Backbone as CSV, one residue per row, in Angstrom:
resi,resn,N_x,N_y,N_z,CA_x,CA_y,CA_z,C_x,C_y,C_z
1,MET,0.964,-1.015,0.490,0.398,-0.155,-0.281,0.553,1.240,-0.038
2,SER,0.868,2.081,-1.017,1.317,3.322,-1.199,0.758,4.359,0.034
3,ARG,1.802,4.775,0.627,1.496,5.922,1.941,1.725,7.158,1.595
4,CYS,1.525,7.910,2.002,1.673,10.069,1.441,2.062,10.421,2.626
5,VAL,3.176,11.565,2.244,2.743,12.711,3.153,2.607,13.835,2.380
6,LEU,1.521,14.347,2.965,0.980,16.108,1.991,1.903,16.673,3.118
7,LEU,3.087,18.267,2.111,3.253,19.030,3.227,3.263,19.921,2.840
8,ALA,2.835,21.167,3.406,2.034,22.075,3.420,3.322,23.360,2.988
9,ALA,2.196,23.900,2.315,3.568,25.145,1.965,2.697,26.777,1.957
10,PRO,2.828,27.195,2.389,4.002,27.485,3.482,4.010,27.096,4.639
11,ARG,5.156,26.918,5.640,4.551,26.663,6.673,5.706,27.265,7.764
12,SER,6.107,26.789,9.204,7.222,27.299,9.868,7.047,29.059,10.127
13,PHE,8.462,28.957,9.840,8.909,30.603,10.838,8.110,31.202,9.478
14,CYS,7.567,32.591,10.084,7.273,34.200,9.443,8.280,34.822,9.624
15,ALA,8.067,35.931,8.827,9.242,36.833,8.679,9.356,37.410,10.042
16,GLY,8.000,37.747,10.785,8.488,38.235,12.188,8.946,37.586,13.069
17,VAL,8.659,36.056,13.421,9.464,35.438,13.668,11.030,35.045,13.599
18,ASP,11.242,35.332,12.035,12.874,35.271,11.667,13.574,36.508,12.528
19,ARG,12.754,37.363,12.167,13.165,38.563,12.544,13.955,39.123,14.187
20,ALA,12.697,38.521,14.832,12.969,38.357,16.425,14.129,37.177,16.703
21,ILE,14.265,36.366,16.026,15.160,35.412,16.114,16.574,35.810,15.970
22,GLU,16.546,36.441,14.882,17.990,36.975,13.771,18.501,37.840,15.011
23,ILE,17.519,38.898,15.707,18.184,40.132,16.946,18.602,39.618,17.653
24,VAL,18.388,38.393,18.485,18.462,38.055,19.800,19.959,37.218,19.147
25,GLU,19.635,36.902,18.125,21.680,35.481,17.867,22.856,36.542,17.694
26,ARG,22.356,37.891,16.938,22.973,39.193,16.577,23.816,39.752,18.028
27,LEU,22.434,39.852,18.948,23.324,40.684,20.564,24.395,39.583,20.791
28,LEU,23.810,38.197,20.807,24.282,37.132,21.811,25.994,37.498,21.266
29,ALA,26.066,37.552,19.823,26.874,37.164,18.772,28.480,38.568,19.234
30,GLU,27.299,39.905,19.400,28.088,41.174,19.582,28.464,41.898,20.469
31,HIS,27.426,41.077,21.897,27.573,41.588,23.436,28.095,40.406,24.035
32,GLY,27.671,39.038,23.654,28.031,38.099,24.304,27.516,38.094,25.133
33,PRO,26.822,37.332,26.067,25.734,36.326,27.212,26.146,37.032,28.473
34,PRO,24.798,37.435,29.198,23.772,37.350,28.957,22.892,38.474,28.332
35,ILE,21.594,38.216,27.769,21.104,38.897,27.300,19.702,38.693,27.072
36,TYR,19.036,39.522,28.057,17.347,38.952,28.351,16.748,39.494,27.640
37,VAL,15.797,38.671,27.646,14.868,39.154,26.649,13.207,39.387,27.963
38,ARG,12.418,39.764,27.263,11.047,39.750,28.148,10.635,38.995,27.242
39,HIS,9.713,38.036,28.115,8.916,36.637,27.278,9.394,35.965,26.560
40,GLN,8.800,34.499,26.390,9.532,33.813,25.339,9.402,34.585,23.285
41,ILE,10.826,34.545,23.428,11.024,35.503,22.255,9.955,35.169,21.305
42,VAL,9.982,33.854,21.061,8.123,32.955,20.171,8.132,32.226,20.810
43,HIS,6.909,31.861,20.343,6.083,30.560,21.339,6.838,29.367,21.114
44,ASN,7.406,29.010,21.218,8.447,27.807,20.924,9.544,27.245,21.454
45,ASP,9.192,26.044,22.547,10.165,25.470,23.289,11.143,25.126,22.671
46,HIS,11.744,24.668,21.332,12.937,24.601,20.572,13.938,25.366,20.542
47,VAL,13.202,26.884,20.319,13.868,27.739,19.859,14.460,28.485,21.236
48,VAL,13.322,28.516,21.976,13.559,28.693,23.373,14.414,28.384,24.269
49,ARG,15.096,26.783,23.716,15.925,26.577,24.767,17.106,26.560,24.145
50,ARG,16.793,26.251,22.720,18.577,26.826,21.748,19.299,28.045,22.286
51,LEU,17.975,29.483,22.490,18.466,30.215,22.320,19.346,30.559,23.806
52,GLU,18.315,29.843,24.919,19.025,29.799,26.222,20.283,29.360,26.492
53,GLY,20.722,27.942,25.555,22.167,27.291,25.623,23.198,28.351,24.727
54,LEU,22.528,29.076,23.949,23.472,30.398,23.884,23.703,31.769,24.886
55,GLY,23.170,31.055,25.402,23.229,32.681,26.448,22.495,33.767,27.323
56,ALA,20.864,33.191,26.307,19.702,34.121,26.469,19.315,33.766,27.510
57,VAL,18.523,35.009,28.290,17.831,34.497,30.015,16.603,35.444,29.412
58,PHE,15.425,34.201,29.426,13.976,35.285,29.380,13.475,34.993,30.516
59,VAL,12.617,36.227,30.761,12.317,36.657,32.299,10.868,36.848,31.808
60,ASP,10.506,36.934,32.996,8.404,37.007,33.101,8.279,38.537,32.609
61,SER,9.491,39.075,33.465,9.089,40.833,33.483,10.232,41.725,33.477
62,GLU,10.036,42.520,33.091,11.848,43.378,32.808,11.843,43.915,34.607
63,ASP,11.126,43.742,35.589,11.816,44.292,36.451,13.062,43.167,36.854
64,GLU,12.719,41.897,36.377,13.866,40.845,36.393,15.368,41.230,36.052
65,VAL,15.211,42.312,35.119,16.338,42.451,34.379,17.207,43.493,35.066
66,PRO,18.573,43.334,35.473,19.491,44.057,36.020,20.058,45.436,35.456
67,ALA,19.873,46.339,36.355,20.070,47.652,35.255,20.914,47.777,35.016
68,GLY,20.946,48.117,33.468,22.128,48.977,32.385,22.344,47.784,31.528
69,GLU,21.892,46.591,31.622,22.233,45.223,30.214,20.222,46.085,29.463
70,ILE,21.221,45.106,28.177,20.567,44.644,26.996,18.762,43.715,27.774
71,CYS,17.433,44.494,27.298,16.350,43.682,27.190,15.887,44.309,26.378
72,VAL,15.811,42.274,25.231,14.690,42.284,24.448,13.307,42.126,24.338
73,LEU,12.453,42.964,23.765,11.172,42.920,24.020,10.678,42.041,22.716
74,SER,9.603,40.956,23.409,9.580,39.715,22.335,8.640,40.099,21.235
75,ALA,8.372,39.711,20.165,7.852,39.299,18.940,6.119,40.218,18.927
76,HIS,5.942,39.655,20.329,4.435,39.527,20.376,3.890,41.374,21.048
77,GLY,4.850,42.099,21.103,4.442,43.657,21.491,4.590,43.860,23.627
78,VAL,4.492,45.043,23.614,3.775,45.031,25.084,3.619,46.338,25.155
79,ALA,2.793,46.407,26.067,2.194,48.026,26.338,3.015,49.069,26.664
80,PRO,2.625,50.307,26.386,3.618,51.309,26.680,4.350,51.692,28.273
81,SER,3.516,50.933,29.121,4.230,51.302,30.754,5.168,50.071,30.808
82,VAL,5.400,49.132,29.902,6.798,48.620,30.218,7.850,49.107,29.151
83,ARG,7.536,49.767,28.309,8.361,50.176,28.030,9.215,51.573,28.742
84,GLU,8.146,51.949,29.301,8.358,53.048,30.329,9.174,52.739,31.841
85,ASN,9.058,51.862,31.700,9.346,50.783,33.128,11.074,50.774,33.042
86,CYS,11.459,50.236,31.516,12.458,49.992,30.847,13.563,51.294,31.156
87,GLU,12.973,52.195,30.853,13.815,53.674,30.627,14.076,53.988,31.638
88,GLN,13.012,53.758,32.855,13.220,54.114,34.294,14.125,53.073,34.627
89,ARG,14.104,52.092,34.410,15.388,51.367,35.499,16.648,51.135,34.775
90,GLY,16.958,51.770,33.396,17.757,52.450,32.522,18.640,51.232,32.424
91,LEU,17.330,50.494,31.546,17.727,49.068,30.177,17.757,49.745,29.321
92,ARG,18.475,48.628,28.695,18.952,49.194,26.935,17.779,48.179,26.004
93,VAL,17.105,48.901,25.129,15.528,48.513,25.209,16.083,47.722,23.628
94,VAL,16.197,46.729,23.098,15.687,46.741,21.893,14.999,45.723,21.236
95,ASP,14.062,46.356,20.192,12.672,45.899,20.126,12.434,45.132,19.184
96,ALA,12.282,43.797,19.036,11.826,42.865,18.294,10.546,42.370,18.288
97,VAL,9.488,43.537,18.367,8.324,43.603,18.246,8.000,43.041,16.578
98,CYS,7.279,42.378,16.387,6.965,41.827,14.695,6.302,43.524,14.269
99,PRO,6.741,43.879,13.232,6.543,44.995,12.308,4.800,45.251,12.475
100,LEU,4.210,43.946,12.172,2.442,44.164,11.980,1.562,43.888,13.051
101,VAL,2.055,43.957,14.738,1.839,44.317,15.900,2.104,45.392,15.807
102,SER,3.113,46.093,15.564,2.993,47.682,16.097,2.102,48.453,15.233
103,LYS,1.863,47.681,13.907,1.220,48.722,13.101,-0.360,48.948,13.954
104,VAL,-0.922,47.493,14.494,-1.832,47.673,15.244,-2.282,48.456,16.282
105,HIS,-0.907,47.961,16.926,-0.634,49.233,18.107,-0.835,50.822,17.634
106,ALA,-0.064,51.098,16.487,-0.327,52.166,16.563,-1.550,52.526,15.777
107,GLU,-2.717,51.889,14.873,-4.291,51.995,14.839,-4.835,51.996,16.180
108,ALA,-4.853,51.238,17.202,-5.495,51.308,18.045,-5.371,52.548,18.576
109,ARG,-3.818,53.333,18.886,-3.986,54.515,19.342,-4.422,55.500,18.722
110,ARG,-4.502,55.495,17.463,-5.235,56.643,16.285,-6.568,56.317,17.107
111,TYR,-6.748,55.433,17.218,-8.429,55.399,17.172,-9.421,56.026,18.411
112,ALA,-8.630,55.531,19.759,-8.555,55.651,20.752,-8.581,57.319,20.889
113,ASP,-7.311,58.256,20.469,-7.298,59.431,20.321,-8.112,60.570,19.358
114,SER,-9.161,59.339,18.576,-9.987,60.059,18.140,-11.393,60.078,18.444
115,GLY,-11.520,59.311,20.109,-12.791,59.535,20.536,-13.579,58.579,20.182
116,HIS,-12.902,57.135,19.339,-13.646,56.078,19.232,-13.672,54.701,20.555
117,LEU,-14.410,54.172,20.637,-14.240,53.068,21.500,-13.690,51.531,20.463
118,VAL,-12.481,51.366,21.121,-11.573,50.688,20.586,-11.969,48.923,20.501
119,ALA,-12.235,47.976,19.935,-12.733,46.990,20.035,-12.038,45.880,19.715
120,LEU,-11.316,45.084,20.061,-9.892,44.477,20.008,-10.550,42.998,20.242
121,VAL,-10.544,42.866,18.522,-11.003,41.246,19.047,-9.905,40.434,18.446
122,GLY,-9.630,39.351,19.773,-8.738,38.670,20.072,-8.602,37.706,21.279
123,HIS,-7.787,37.039,21.823,-8.036,36.344,23.082,-7.280,37.274,24.427
124,ALA,-8.159,37.565,25.379,-8.310,37.989,26.458,-6.390,38.538,26.725
125,ASP,-6.319,36.485,26.799,-5.122,36.107,28.254,-3.735,35.963,26.917
126,HIS,-3.250,36.743,25.213,-2.508,36.403,25.285,-1.795,37.294,25.113
127,VAL,-0.596,37.135,24.787,0.574,38.549,25.281,0.404,39.979,24.424
128,GLU,0.416,38.873,23.135,0.126,40.066,22.220,-1.432,41.062,22.131
129,VAL,-2.190,40.897,22.782,-3.959,41.031,23.476,-3.427,41.983,23.953
130,ILE,-2.624,41.668,25.541,-2.304,42.355,26.545,-1.677,43.927,26.303
131,GLY,-0.774,43.121,25.265,0.089,44.539,25.041,-0.848,45.246,23.946
132,THR,-1.143,45.343,23.284,-1.906,46.101,22.698,-3.233,47.381,23.094
133,ARG,-3.679,46.055,23.762,-4.607,46.780,24.602,-4.471,48.172,25.881
134,GLY,-3.118,47.671,26.281,-2.295,48.777,26.830,-1.891,49.816,26.360
135,GLU,-1.665,50.206,25.477,-1.871,51.453,24.416,-3.006,52.123,25.130
136,ARG,-3.726,51.938,25.146,-5.016,52.789,25.460,-6.465,51.933,26.229
137,PRO,-5.767,51.294,27.320,-6.966,50.739,28.397,-8.222,51.257,28.700
138,GLU,-8.472,52.515,28.755,-9.182,53.084,28.987,-10.246,53.145,27.843
139,SER,-9.999,53.333,26.443,-10.608,52.997,26.058,-11.238,51.866,24.655
140,THR,-10.360,50.940,25.502,-10.374,49.582,24.530,-11.131,48.526,25.441
141,VAL,-11.765,47.396,24.823,-12.594,46.640,25.416,-12.161,44.974,24.344
142,VAL,-12.076,44.324,24.900,-11.382,43.032,24.560,-12.780,42.142,23.489
143,ILE,-12.740,41.890,22.453,-14.323,41.147,22.263,-13.516,39.856,22.081
144,GLU,-14.127,38.954,22.429,-13.271,37.285,22.087,-14.563,36.498,21.394
145,SER,-15.729,36.991,21.190,-16.698,35.982,20.731,-17.650,36.408,20.420
146,PRO,-18.701,36.360,18.962,-19.914,37.507,18.442,-20.390,37.404,19.733
147,GLU,-20.892,36.545,20.612,-21.398,36.967,21.766,-21.220,38.131,22.853
148,ASP,-19.995,38.410,22.861,-19.080,39.859,23.376,-19.448,40.417,22.364
149,ALA,-19.638,40.451,21.300,-19.592,41.545,20.325,-21.321,41.951,20.781
150,ARG,-22.174,41.212,21.205,-23.604,41.986,20.677,-23.843,42.177,21.874
151,ARG,-22.826,41.971,22.904,-23.201,42.410,24.569,-22.174,43.892,24.732
152,LEU,-21.365,44.365,23.990,-21.145,45.517,24.088,-21.464,46.516,24.267
153,ASP,-21.492,47.162,25.643,-22.346,48.788,25.369,-20.989,49.563,25.403
154,ALA,-21.592,50.495,23.990,-19.872,51.654,23.465,-20.737,52.850,23.997
155,GLY,-21.700,52.921,25.179,-21.407,54.283,25.839,-21.613,55.528,24.539
156,GLY,-22.327,55.267,23.325,-22.433,56.397,22.811,-21.285,56.621,21.896
157,LEU,-20.349,56.084,22.196,-19.299,56.107,21.309,-19.104,55.531,19.916
158,PRO,-18.549,56.203,18.584,-18.570,55.254,17.615,-17.668,53.717,17.992
159,VAL,-17.110,53.054,17.289,-16.334,51.810,17.259,-15.842,51.700,16.200
160,ALA,-14.574,51.239,16.564,-13.259,51.212,15.581,-13.031,49.469,15.972
161,VAL,-12.723,48.250,15.273,-12.316,47.453,15.200,-10.793,47.162,14.904
162,VAL,-10.188,46.955,16.202,-8.950,46.195,15.416,-8.790,44.622,16.280
163,THR,-7.081,43.697,15.485,-7.621,42.340,15.862,-6.138,41.867,16.310
164,GLN,-6.276,41.112,16.844,-5.057,40.048,17.189,-4.402,39.607,16.309
165,THR,-3.331,39.651,15.765,-2.434,40.075,14.232,-2.685,38.304,14.245
166,THR,-2.415,37.717,14.673,-2.519,35.845,14.504,-3.732,34.901,14.557
167,LEU,-4.681,35.588,13.974,-6.000,35.091,13.900,-6.336,35.107,12.181
168,SER,-7.529,34.413,12.055,-7.488,34.750,10.133,-8.803,35.215,10.332
169,LEU,-8.606,35.586,8.943,-10.011,36.422,8.871,-10.874,35.498,8.746
170,ASP,-11.329,34.077,9.022,-12.390,33.160,9.103,-12.212,33.445,10.653
171,ASP,-11.328,33.673,11.695,-11.587,33.563,13.262,-12.133,34.678,13.586
172,VAL,-12.107,35.866,12.918,-12.185,37.684,12.911,-13.874,37.567,12.740
173,SER,-14.107,36.738,11.320,-15.479,37.241,10.274,-16.428,37.562,11.793
174,GLU,-16.862,36.506,12.035,-18.757,36.261,12.424,-18.576,37.579,13.639
175,THR,-17.309,37.493,14.519,-17.359,38.685,15.287,-17.541,39.914,14.807
176,VAL,-16.873,40.686,13.675,-16.865,41.877,13.183,-18.176,41.954,12.833
177,GLU,-18.709,41.158,12.095,-20.198,41.162,11.314,-20.944,41.788,12.654
178,ALA,-20.695,40.789,13.866,-22.137,40.906,14.911,-21.525,42.213,15.509
179,LEU,-20.553,42.851,15.447,-20.503,44.469,15.977,-20.832,44.804,15.065
180,SER,-21.066,45.242,13.403,-21.519,45.784,12.604,-23.101,45.257,12.961
181,GLU,-23.747,44.537,12.779,-24.935,44.635,13.211,-25.536,44.901,14.548
182,ARG,-24.619,45.588,15.676,-24.957,46.299,16.489,-24.578,47.779,16.440
183,PHE,-23.786,47.953,16.017,-23.475,49.416,15.942,-23.064,50.058,14.547
184,GLY,-23.521,49.131,13.590,-23.876,50.061,12.029,-22.541,50.309,11.468
185,ASN,-22.059,51.834,11.608,-21.149,52.028,10.908,-19.987,52.183,11.850
186,LEU,-19.526,51.317,11.023,-18.566,50.558,12.151,-16.786,51.161,11.070
187,ARG,-15.894,51.747,11.841,-14.808,51.325,11.429,-14.080,50.228,11.889
188,ARG,-13.707,49.394,10.160,-13.203,47.809,10.622,-11.929,47.594,10.086
189,PRO,-11.260,46.256,10.354,-10.130,46.218,10.708,-9.768,46.341,9.203
190,ALA,-8.548,46.212,8.694,-7.591,47.078,7.650,-7.282,45.238,7.292
191,ALA,-7.476,44.772,6.411,-6.986,43.604,5.363,-5.919,42.959,6.158
192,ASP,-4.486,44.109,6.136,-3.791,43.561,6.141,-3.307,43.211,7.894
193,ASP,-3.953,43.653,8.825,-4.152,43.363,10.178,-3.515,41.839,10.445
194,ILE,-4.985,41.544,9.701,-4.274,39.823,9.808,-2.926,39.462,9.357
195,CYS,-1.869,38.560,9.925,-0.695,38.276,10.187,-1.192,37.025,8.334
196,TYR,-0.270,38.147,7.474,-0.078,36.961,6.675,0.053,35.630,6.474
197,ALA,1.202,35.365,6.996,1.610,34.211,7.550,0.261,33.185,8.373
198,THR,-0.090,33.565,9.239,-1.098,32.795,9.806,-2.879,32.770,8.387
199,GLN,-2.485,33.722,7.919,-3.628,32.831,6.736,-3.627,32.344,5.722
200,ASN,-1.927,32.090,5.575,-1.133,31.346,4.714,-1.656,30.218,4.857
201,ARG,-0.994,29.895,5.953,-0.617,28.457,6.701,-2.279,27.644,7.057
202,GLN,-3.337,28.586,7.486,-4.651,28.065,7.489,-5.162,27.886,6.401
203,ASP,-4.908,28.143,5.334,-5.573,28.067,3.604,-4.871,26.684,2.845
204,ALA,-3.453,26.335,3.930,-2.796,26.060,3.219,-3.489,24.217,4.112
205,VAL,-3.753,24.589,5.201,-4.072,23.272,6.144,-5.528,22.560,5.534
206,LYS,-6.479,23.699,5.173,-7.764,23.376,4.623,-7.442,22.347,3.251
207,GLN,-6.545,23.100,2.446,-5.935,21.820,1.230,-5.224,20.233,1.552
208,LEU,-4.700,20.565,2.528,-4.230,19.578,3.154,-5.346,18.568,3.381
209,ALA,-6.374,18.893,4.107,-7.859,17.930,4.749,-8.572,17.855,3.032
210,GLU,-8.420,18.072,2.388,-9.478,17.518,1.091,-8.746,16.725,0.995
211,GLU,-7.324,15.674,1.067,-7.143,14.790,0.705,-6.239,13.813,1.596
212,ALA,-6.130,14.656,3.252,-5.277,14.032,4.526,-6.557,13.962,4.945
213,SER,-6.489,12.540,5.513,-7.268,12.269,6.957,-6.802,12.354,8.091
214,LEU,-5.544,12.281,8.396,-5.115,13.103,9.593,-4.067,14.152,9.481
215,ILE,-3.875,15.677,9.936,-3.041,16.416,9.778,-2.273,16.391,11.140
216,LEU,-1.003,16.490,10.710,0.060,16.693,12.110,0.373,18.078,11.836
217,VAL,0.539,18.936,13.437,0.639,19.991,13.612,1.565,20.476,14.091
218,ILE,3.024,20.594,13.724,4.112,20.625,14.956,4.817,22.053,14.986
219,GLY,4.210,22.525,16.753,4.257,23.276,17.300,4.547,23.191,18.622
220,SER,4.861,24.067,19.609,4.614,24.096,20.865,3.183,24.196,21.312
221,GLN,2.825,23.626,22.693,1.122,24.290,23.311,0.658,25.620,23.724
222,THR,1.918,26.266,24.083,1.989,27.708,24.173,1.463,28.850,22.802
223,SER,1.565,27.642,22.043,1.914,28.563,20.279,0.104,28.229,20.028
224,SER,0.252,29.975,19.871,-1.888,30.363,19.765,-1.977,29.762,18.642
225,ASN,-0.677,30.034,17.361,-1.298,29.769,16.111,-1.459,28.755,15.388
226,ALA,-0.331,27.609,16.204,-0.378,25.975,15.813,-1.572,25.344,16.645
227,GLN,-1.906,26.239,17.676,-3.239,25.444,18.404,-4.539,25.649,17.497
228,ARG,-4.557,26.514,16.485,-5.524,27.279,15.853,-5.705,26.267,14.595
229,LEU,-4.317,26.157,13.814,-4.235,25.160,13.269,-4.702,23.612,13.101
230,VAL,-4.778,23.485,14.289,-5.560,21.985,14.765,-6.633,21.883,14.822
231,GLU,-7.565,22.831,14.528,-8.531,23.155,14.829,-9.201,23.842,13.588
232,VAL,-8.384,24.437,12.721,-8.759,24.284,11.490,-9.068,23.569,10.860
233,ALA,-8.239,22.272,11.193,-8.076,20.860,10.324,-9.066,19.889,10.802
234,ARG,-9.407,20.460,12.223,-10.239,19.368,12.450,-11.929,19.806,11.864
235,ASN,-11.945,21.327,11.617,-12.964,21.908,11.282,-13.441,21.899,9.638
236,ALA,-12.328,21.127,9.119,-12.158,20.895,7.668,-12.543,19.522,7.895
237,GLY,-13.031,18.780,8.430,-13.068,17.362,8.512,-11.906,16.264,8.783
238,ALA,-10.992,16.758,9.071,-9.891,15.826,9.118,-9.838,15.314,10.704
239,GLU,-8.841,14.588,11.359,-8.425,13.999,12.454,-7.074,15.220,12.397
240,ALA,-6.424,15.250,13.868,-5.434,16.787,13.750,-5.331,16.042,14.940
241,GLU,-3.843,16.764,14.809,-2.917,16.254,16.176,-1.811,17.932,16.319
242,LEU,-1.393,18.013,17.450,-0.310,19.152,17.584,0.859,18.083,18.579
243,ILE,1.959,17.964,18.106,3.094,17.084,18.214,4.020,18.304,18.671
244,GLU,4.957,17.630,19.216,6.351,18.456,19.334,7.628,18.464,18.415
245,GLY,7.248,17.717,17.606,8.159,17.056,16.888,8.288,15.406,16.534
246,GLU,8.900,14.746,15.869,9.401,13.578,15.199,8.878,12.281,16.584
247,ASP,9.437,12.779,18.269,9.398,11.866,19.465,8.144,11.539,19.255
248,ALA,7.457,12.408,19.017,5.842,11.884,19.257,4.996,10.847,18.459
249,LEU,5.848,10.793,17.226,4.972,9.713,16.467,4.926,7.916,16.487
250,ASP,3.520,7.423,16.601,3.741,6.105,16.768,3.224,5.780,15.772
251,ARG,3.692,4.315,15.375,2.783,3.588,13.905,2.020,3.367,14.685
252,SER,1.467,3.129,15.416,0.163,2.297,15.614,-0.907,2.970,15.300
253,SER,-0.536,4.553,16.018,-1.489,5.432,15.802,-1.761,6.104,14.450
254,LEU,-0.570,6.297,13.809,-0.802,6.758,12.162,-1.143,5.549,11.257
255,ALA,-1.478,4.371,11.381,-1.481,3.181,10.977,-2.703,3.279,10.046
256,PRO,-3.896,3.410,10.674,-5.044,4.220,9.716,-5.368,5.309,8.910
257,HIS,-4.809,5.648,8.901,-4.497,7.208,7.931,-3.302,6.404,6.705
258,GLU,-4.160,6.351,5.460,-2.722,6.113,4.511,-2.397,7.618,4.159
259,THR,-3.122,8.614,3.696,-2.390,9.874,3.414,-2.308,10.709,4.763
260,ILE,-1.221,11.451,5.308,-1.153,12.142,6.244,-0.638,13.746,5.794
261,GLY,-1.346,14.578,6.553,-0.963,16.064,6.580,0.005,16.573,7.243
262,LEU,1.280,17.472,6.723,1.594,17.980,7.544,2.137,19.161,7.780
263,THR,2.243,19.856,8.477,2.462,21.684,8.646,2.986,21.859,10.074
264,ALA,3.409,23.160,10.340,3.992,23.875,11.680,3.369,25.028,11.313
265,GLY,3.503,25.181,13.000,3.090,26.379,13.009,4.108,27.686,12.680
266,ALA,3.948,29.135,12.912,4.951,29.733,12.642,6.199,30.301,13.417
267,SER,5.794,29.685,14.648,6.912,29.952,15.696,8.050,28.362,15.375
268,THR,7.652,27.552,14.388,8.157,26.112,14.345,9.350,26.455,13.817
269,PRO,10.669,25.627,14.119,11.953,25.742,12.900,11.438,24.770,11.968
270,GLU,12.012,24.865,10.765,11.724,24.161,9.599,12.778,22.326,9.722
271,ALA,13.687,22.872,10.763,14.290,21.527,10.864,13.389,20.535,11.586
272,LEU,12.959,20.776,12.626,11.743,19.884,13.405,10.581,19.289,11.929
273,VAL,10.371,20.482,10.828,9.770,19.957,9.930,10.330,18.576,9.109
274,GLN,11.621,18.775,9.022,12.298,17.822,8.435,12.321,16.296,8.932
275,ALA,12.466,16.747,10.093,13.273,15.133,11.175,11.747,14.587,11.222
276,THR,10.851,15.437,10.692,9.549,14.681,11.000,9.136,13.617,9.709
277,VAL,9.710,14.414,8.900,9.267,13.884,7.748,10.215,12.733,7.267
278,ALA,11.029,12.514,7.978,12.407,11.630,8.210,11.649,10.364,9.063
279,ARG,11.311,10.355,9.856,10.710,10.097,10.765,9.691,9.424,9.981
280,LEU,8.555,9.478,9.669,7.139,9.435,8.806,8.087,8.310,8.409
281,SER,9.113,8.647,7.225,9.427,7.665,5.610,9.895,6.402,6.823
282,GLU,10.560,6.265,7.866,11.190,5.538,8.367,9.903,4.478,9.007
283,LEU,8.642,4.931,9.162,7.405,4.619,9.695,6.684,3.885,8.580
284,GLY,7.062,4.075,7.365,6.535,3.400,5.903,5.591,4.924,5.592
285,TRP,5.580,6.189,5.569,5.137,6.835,4.958,5.906,7.712,4.081
286,SER,6.676,7.046,3.021,7.568,7.396,2.204,7.694,8.003,1.126
287,GLU,6.507,8.447,0.326,5.956,9.731,-0.665,5.952,10.670,-0.098
288,LEU,6.310,11.692,-1.098,6.607,13.380,-0.278,5.882,14.398,-1.224
289,GLU,4.676,14.910,-0.856,4.122,15.972,-1.719,4.069,16.967,-1.355
290,GLU,4.758,18.107,-2.184,4.365,18.959,-1.233,2.851,20.220,-2.026
291,ILE,2.372,20.532,-0.846,0.908,21.421,-1.362,1.090,23.011,-1.309
292,THR,1.510,23.657,-1.952,1.902,25.019,-2.085,0.192,25.875,-2.333
293,VAL,0.165,26.739,-1.530,-1.137,27.835,-2.078,-0.827,29.621,-1.558
294,ALA,0.467,29.550,-1.251,1.279,30.897,-1.403,2.854,30.799,-1.645
295,ARG,3.407,31.582,-1.934,4.718,32.434,-1.751,4.935,33.254,-0.696
296,GLU,6.025,32.959,-0.376,6.058,34.153,0.602,7.616,34.817,0.468
297,ASP,7.733,36.245,0.285,9.125,36.348,0.707,9.477,37.647,1.252
298,VAL,8.323,37.763,2.063,8.175,39.173,3.265,9.570,38.786,4.051
299,HIS,10.243,40.069,3.781,11.341,40.269,5.293,11.735,41.547,5.703
300,PHE,11.079,41.590,7.347,11.963,42.861,8.201,12.759,43.472,8.382
301,ARG,13.201,44.334,8.421,14.339,45.035,8.333,14.859,44.901,10.125
302,LEU,15.688,44.743,10.761,16.260,44.961,11.692,15.949,45.980,12.412
303,PRO,15.885,46.999,13.426,15.679,47.584,14.311,16.561,48.742,13.995
304,SER,16.795,50.121,13.714,17.557,50.770,13.505,19.044,50.936,13.924
305,SER,18.818,50.953,15.252,19.848,51.057,16.046,20.690,49.663,15.845
306,MET,20.265,48.403,15.675,21.177,47.275,15.251,21.893,47.566,13.634
307,GLN,21.304,48.274,12.739,21.030,48.266,11.538,23.063,49.223,11.442
308,SER,22.891,50.247,12.592,23.408,51.309,12.278,25.304,50.473,13.129
309,ALA,24.919,49.668,13.833,26.040,49.168,14.590,26.237,48.046,13.592
310,ARG,25.761,47.850,12.378,26.144,46.846,11.380,27.002,47.529,10.762
311,ARG,26.409,48.602,10.405,27.480,49.595,9.257,28.541,49.899,9.901
312,ALA,28.379,50.596,11.021,29.730,50.725,11.652,30.582,49.367,11.568
313,GLN,30.680,47.871,11.952,31.182,46.827,11.842,31.736,47.169,10.478
314,VAL,30.822,47.156,9.300,31.280,46.742,7.983,32.607,47.897,7.620
315,THR,31.960,48.914,8.245,33.100,50.131,8.105,34.183,49.929,8.322
316,THR,34.428,49.280,9.460,35.476,49.446,10.554,36.690,48.476,9.634
317,ALA,35.525,46.775,9.450,36.383,45.800,8.719,37.132,46.525,7.434
318,ALA,36.433,47.019,6.789,36.529,47.548,5.026,38.043,48.323,5.660
319,GLN,37.607,49.231,6.257,39.026,50.390,6.469,40.225,49.777,7.285
320,GLY,40.250,48.850,7.825,41.209,47.903,8.672,42.055,47.286,7.347
321,GLY,40.452,46.520,6.277,41.075,45.479,5.581,42.277,46.326,4.249
322,GLY,41.775,47.929,4.425,42.475,48.794,3.237,43.819,49.153,3.745
323,SER,44.386,48.997,5.091,45.294,49.524,5.862,46.424,48.786,5.493
324,ALA,45.742,47.051,5.563,46.753,46.052,5.792,47.892,45.738,5.070
């Protein structure tokens, strides 16, 4: 019997995750350990453990960082109060916040400052939502569901909607429609508030589910986008499981499935995907076909302070080479 793995594309790291990890790696290379990072730089245990091995120290609060040390802000973003506290404590802040998250923060500020009630669609306990709400907490309400939307009292204020970037259009559409029905003239979220990587990975999973009876999603339990990929697969009619990597695979549980779909959350290293492909091949799923729904060529620049430092290093190296 021919057994096949359908491999989703795109998968694994997005541009925001790539940027955040590169920032920490460069700081470690240039300054040496320790480099302190507020919160997990991305929600993946393998990434965090690898960076810890290089000398990164992950803390829950900037208060844990010794005065004068470098403090990296994770990809998920923080409230202004965190930045203010870092400044008061004399920390050297390096911003690894995803530019898409920073864009939503700016929208939340603009809407609130123009007299709107900001309806923030997302999960209240997610670190990204906590950071976004912190921009204008007195003017922002977190909406987790259509039911929340229907109960919202705007106090006569016009309503503007922003969203957690790691939700898809499918995730937010029903809630936004409920807000629209309740308040009529609504400032809706821009299409590019939704992370392109989230949407692409969910679209790929839906396509996998057309042929695969089981979809394996590689990611950590703490990853919201990986958890959501499992939900999308199940909603599309496939069985689905979140796994940390190839060690979780067991032939007996895979046996009923002739075709298996495989993908990974946006904070999952590609190396884990390839290790899982190899393990599936060992177990008998040796045919491999990549299912591509989009091409991603997005790249985000490093913070200006790091670009300046990089340019200075290049200049110094060039001068040294010329005098030799």
